[in-house]
N, C-alpha and C positions, 0 to 999 in steps of 0.2 A: 567752885560752885557746887553746893550740894544739890540733891534732887529735889528738897524742898522748896529751894529759892529759884530752881532753874525755870525758864519758860515754859509754857504749855506745849510749845513746838518741839522741845527736847525730852519732854518727861515721858517715860514708858507709858505704853498704853494701858497696862495694868493699873498704873497709878492715878490715872485720870478720875476725875469725879465728875459726877453728872452736871455740876455747875460749870465746868471747864467745856462743856460742849459746844455753847453758842460762840464762846471766844475762837474755839477751834475751827468752828464753821466759818467765822469771818476770815479767819487768817489761811485756811485751806479748804476753800468752796468746791474745788475740784472733787476731793473725796467723797463730799457728801451729794454732790450733783451727780456724779457716776455711780456712786454706792446707791443712791436712790432709785435712779432710772434701773439699774441692774437689779435691784431688790424688788421693783415693780413688775419687771419682766418675769422673773421668777415665780412672783404670786401669780401672774395672770396665767402663766404656763402650767403650774400646778393645780390651779383652779380652773382648768380648760373644759373638764367634763360638766361641769356647773352651767356653763352659759355659751358654749363655743358650737354646741351641735354636733354631727357626726361628719368626720373629714373623709370617711371612706365610700360612704354611698354615692353610687352614680345614678343620674337621671337623665338620660339622653333627651328628654323633652324640655329639660331646663338648661341646656349646653349655652354657654356664653351669654348668661344672663347679665344685664346691666345692675349695679346696686339697687337695692330694694328693702323695704321693711322686713322682708323674710330672710334676705342675703344680703347683709351690709355691704360686702364687698363683691357681690355677684357670684358667679359661678366659672367654672373652666371648661374646657372644650369636652369634658365628659359629664358635666351636669354637677360637680362636686362644689360644696360650699367653701369659697376662698377664705372667708374669715376664720372657719374651723380648720382648714388646713395650715393656714399661717399659724394659728395659736398653737397648734400640736406640733408643727415644724419648729416653734420656738424651744420645745423640749429636747429635740435632739440637737440642735446647736448648743444650747446650754449644757447637756450632759456631755456633749463632746469636748467642748471648751473646758468646763470646770474639771472632768476626770482627766483631760491631757494636762491640764496645768498641776493638778494634785500628783500624778503619776510621774511628770516630768519633775517636780520639786522633790518628792520622795527618793526617786534614783538619783537626781543630781546631788543630794545631801549625802547620801550614802557613799557614792562614788568620791564626791569632792572631799569629805573629811578623811576617807581612808587614804587618798592621794596626798593629802595635806601632811599626814603624819608617818606614811610609809613610802620610803623613796624607791623602793622596788616596785611596789603596786603602782606608784606614781608614775614611773617610765612605761609600763605595759599600759595602765588604764589611758593616759595621754595619748599615746599612739592609737590606741583603739578609737578614742574620742576623734582624733585626727581623720581616721578612715570614716567614721559616722558621718561627718561634717560635709564629707564630698557626695552624699547620697542624696539626691532631690526628693522632696517629700512626696511628690505626685508620681512620680515613677516607681518609688518603693510601695506606695499605696496600690498602684497599678498591678505591680508584680504580686504582692499579697493577696489582693483580692481575686486576681486571676487564679492563684493556687487553692484558696479556702472558699471562695464565694463571699459576695458583699455582706457585711454585718457591721455593727457600731463597734463593737470590740476589736475587730481587726483593724478598723479605720482609726481608733485611738491608738493602737499600737504603732501603726504607720506614722502617725503623726508625732508620737512621743520619741521613736527613736532618733529622727533628725534634730529635734530639739534639746536633747539630752546633754549633748557635748557642751554648748553654751552655759546652761545651768550649773553643771558639774565643774566646768573651769572657772565661774564665778565663786561657787563655793569654796574651791580649792584655794583661790587667790585669798579669800577672807580667813581661812583656816591658816595659811602661811603668814599672813600679817599679824593675826591675833596670837598665834603661839609663841611669838616673842616678846609679848607683853609682860611686863614685871609681874603683874598679879597672876599670870599663868604659872611662870616659872617659880613664883614663891608658892604656889599651890603644889606643884610638884615636888620643890624640895622639902615642903612640909609633910610629905609622905602620902598625899591624896594620890588615889589610883586614877589612870588615865582615861577609864570609861567616866568617872565622875567629873573630870575636870573637862572632858569633850562635853558632857551633857550639861554642866552648870556654867562653865565658862566660855566655851567656844561656839556650841550651837546656838546660843541667843543671839551673837554676833552676824550669824548667818540669816536671821529671820527677815530684817528689814529689806536687804537686797533681794531676798528670795520672794517676797511678797511683791515687789516691783517687776521683778523677771517673770513671776508668775501671771500677772496680769498681761504681759507681753505675750507669753505663750497662749494664754486663753483666747485673745483677740486672734492671734495668727491660726490658731487651731479652728476658729468658728469659721475664718474665711476659707482655709483649707479644706474643711467638710463641704461647705458650700460650692467650691470649685470642683471638687471630687463628684459630689452629687450632680452637678450640672453635666459632668462629662460622662455620667451613668457610671461611675466606679465607687460611689459612695455608699449610703444606705441603701437596702432594697427598695426598687421602685413603688411598692406598694405602701410604705412607710411616708408620710408627708414629711417632706424637708425643703427648706427655702431654696436650696440648689435645685433640686428635681423639680420644683414647682416653676421656677424660672425657665428651665430647660423646656418642660412639656408646653410653655405658654409662649414661648418666643416667636411662634408663627403667627400669634394671635393679639399682638399688641395694639394693632390699629383697631380692631373690632372690640377687645376686653382689656385695656390698659391695667385695669385693677389687678389682673391675674399675675402682672410681673410687678407693678409698682408696691403692692401690699407686702411680699416677701422681701423685696429690695429694700424697701424702706424701713422694714423690721430689721433687716441684716445689717443697714448701715448705723441704725440707731444702737443696736446691742454692740457693735465694734466701737463706735464712738464712747459709749459709756464705758466699756472696760479700758479703753484707752485713756478717758479721762480720770478714771480710778487710778490707773498706773502712774499718771502724772502727778495726781495728788499725793499719793503714796511716797513718790520720790522726793517732793517737796516736804511732806510731813518728816520723813525720816533723815533729810538732809536739809536743814534750812538754808544752809549756804547756797544750795543751787538756786533757790528762789531769790536771793540777794544778788546773785550775779547776773540776772537777767535785766 
């Protein structure tokens, strides 16, 4: 079956037309639902200074205020606007999640491709990956932050290191399978250079599974950042984060429930959107998985 006659499920995204989008949305609603929610969260986070107010100003006279026209979600125990802190906290979660997913995908592709084509490097790299898989993310983050101090950069590094083995192994398995395909062997026999073969014939095959795995890493990174911030070893306390918002307000749940419900619900919705997007991408790139259900 040629690409021109293939169903929209299997047509590469670059070949899709605008007229195909309604049909694609009906067949894969999870991609559009998850992607739409995630896009809305990103827009709200980027536009936060235009409508959310100041997340840092403290006013002891307004501490633990209920929701009102002035403060839609009320105020926390230091008199700070919960809505402003929740919206600005979305920036931290999205930056950590998207950056960790991108860094993990980039490192996984580099290691996986080299391991799939170089047996010597494969033996060394996979043993290193086995060692990294044994390191708990939270313990690694605590160790790194205790040495360097809290910060977003060191937090992303602590999340990426334990996630790298799964992505690199995934890419390696794809490379090992694709390198035996007839069209790859034909390209090499025809005199094509190995870097060109990797770029044109092998790398495109790694993109679909990488997108699905990247969504999983993103959701896991958002949850990990929230857990570390809750424990006090994530972002600095002065930076609003959903994790440290929940941690600082847990004693005031009965008095001001919105101080916990607002960041908690946003955290759940964000992770749900990323997971829906990942499930939708899996069905999109592997239509058989949807038919098996």
